[in-house]
C-alpha positions, 0 to 999 in steps of 0.5 A, spaced: 466 491 526 461 487 528 455 488 523 453 484 518 455 485 511 448 486 508 448 493 513 447 499 509 452 504 512 459 503 514 463 508 517 470 509 515 476 513 516 482 514 511 489 515 514 493 519 508 488 521 503 493 521 497 492 518 491 490 511 493 487 513 500 483 519 496 481 515 491 478 509 496 475 515 500 471 518 495 469 511 492 466 509 499 463 516 500 460 516 493 457 509 495 453 512 501 458 511 507 460 516 512 468 517 511 473 521 515 479 523 512 485 524 517 490 529 515 494 535 517 490 542 519 491 545 512 489 539 508 483 537 512 480 544 511 480 543 504 477 536 504 471 539 509 470 545 504 471 542 497 470 534 498 475 529 494 474 530 487 476 524 482 478 524 475 477 517 472 476 513 466 473 507 470 469 511 475 468 517 472 469 524 474 465 526 481 466 530 487 464 526 494 463 529 500 467 527 506 468 529 513 475 531 515 479 532 521 486 531 524 485 525 529 480 520 529 475 522 535 470 516 534 470 509 533 469 507 526 468 500 522 474 500 518 480 505 518 484 505 511 492 506 512 494 509 506 501 513 508 508 512 506 512 507 511 516 513 512 511 517 515 507 511 518 509 512 526 507 520 525 501 518 522 499 513 527 498 518 532 492 520 528 489 514 530 489 513 537 487 505 539 481 507 544 478 511 538 478 506 533 474 502 538 473 495 535 474 497 528 479 494 523 485 497 521 487 496 514 494 498 512 495 499 504 503 499 505 509 496 502 513 491 505 512 485 510 513 487 517 508 492 518 502 487 520 506 485 526 508 492 529 501 494 528 498 488 531 502 490 537 499 497 537 492 495 536 491 488 537 491 482 533 484 482 531 484 489 528 489 488 523 487 486 516 493 488 511 491 489 504 495 490 497 492 494 492 494 494 484 492 501 482 495 507 478 492 513 482 495 520 484 493 526 488 494 532 483 492 537 488 489 537 495 483 533 494 484 532 487 485 525 485 487 522 478 486 515 477 489 513 470 489 505 470 483 501 468 484 497 474 483 498 481 484 491 485 485 489 492 487 483 496 484 483 503 487 478 508 489 477 515 491 471 519 488 474 525 482 477 523 475 473 523 473 471 516 466 475 516 469 481 518 474 481 512 468 479 508 464 485 510 469 490 509 470 487 502 463 487 500 463 495 502 469 496 498 466 492 492 460 495 492 464 502 491 467 500 485 474 496 486 475 489 485 476 486 491 478 479 493 479 476 500 485 471 501 486 466 506 494 466 506 497 473 509 504 471 507 502 469 500 499 476 499 504 480 502 510 476 499 507 476 492 507 484 492 514 484 495 517 479 490 515 484 484 516 490 488 523 489 491 527 488 484 523 494 481 524 499 487 531 497 488 534 497 481 530 503 478 532 507 484 539 505 484 541 507 477 536 512 477 532 510 470 525 507 468 524 500 468 525 499 460 532 501 461 534 497 467 531 491 464 536 492 458 542 495 461 542 491 467 538 485 465 543 480 469 542 484 475 535 484 474 535 476 473 539 475 479 535 479 484 528 476 482 531 469 483 534 472 490 527 475 492 523 469 490 528 464 494 526 469 500 519 469 498 519 461 498 522 461 505 517 465 508 511 461 505 510 466 499 510 465 492 516 463 488 516 464 480 522 468 477 520 466 470 513 469 471 516 475 475 521 477 469 515 476 464 511 481 468 517 486 468 518 485 460 510 486 459 510 493 463 511 500 459 518 501 459 517 508 462 515 505 468 518 508 475 517 505 482 515 509 487 521 509 490 525 512 484 519 518 484 521 519 491 528 519 490 527 524 484 523 529 488 528 529 494 523 525 499 525 520 504 525 513 501 522 506 503 528 503 503 528 499 510 521 497 509 523 494 502 530 493 502 531 492 509 525 487 510 528 483 504 535 482 507 532 481 514 527 475 512 533 472 508 538 472 514 532 469 518 532 463 513 539 463 511 538 465 504 544 468 500 542 475 497 548 478 495 545 482 489 540 485 494 545 486 500 550 490 495 544 494 492 541 496 499 548 498 501 549 502 495 543 506 496 544 507 503 551 510 502 550 514 495 543 514 493 541 514 486 546 515 480 
């Protein structure tokens, strides 16, 4: 992506046009840019015919026309990756490195290990990890319901030129979301991981929403937050256990992690990308994480209870 931030039209691919990817595809297309949605045959057919419809208190109700295909066949300025980690390897077959050209690959993925794997596949200068804070769900093929009053993106990339990040941030900001370019990739990824890992592991292990976890399993929650903060600190990320606990306490009691929702639906869990990555980082830095180790072991063996 070599064009100037002031250029009017970008080409953007979205791999995984679900709750997050579909929302971003629709917003960017509505702003006047060319958007390719990459999906399976049936979903691509629906998107080509009907576009992406959005219902949102913040962005309104609208339908955006998009292009759709099963594979990226021409260079784009950026390709947003919004699939589950469990589907990543298969999904990336839709984005051959030669077709991506000089475009940025922007993964909106859980965990902290994917940037290295993606850089090995596409090259360091192309991979710009991102974190999004949003509640958005695909209710039917090509139909997105955005329920949160916010849609906030942190865009980063230690190996990407800053002007490229700024250019993409400008496009996304003009389309609607609040976007910040952050200089410290580890801090961005571990800030999310520090919140996500305790939330995902405990709600899934006990098969209950956050309100019950923070009441019935408060001791475990406190210990796991402390462990995760220690690993984050060792990896160059933020570490504030008290702030993390306060954030959990402020969440609606019915909140469920995406991992718990996957477990309830019988879908594969992102256990390795979240719990496994946490354990591997702890081992590399010699940080003891007994609560995390037990929870991961129990989820590997028995699943939610």
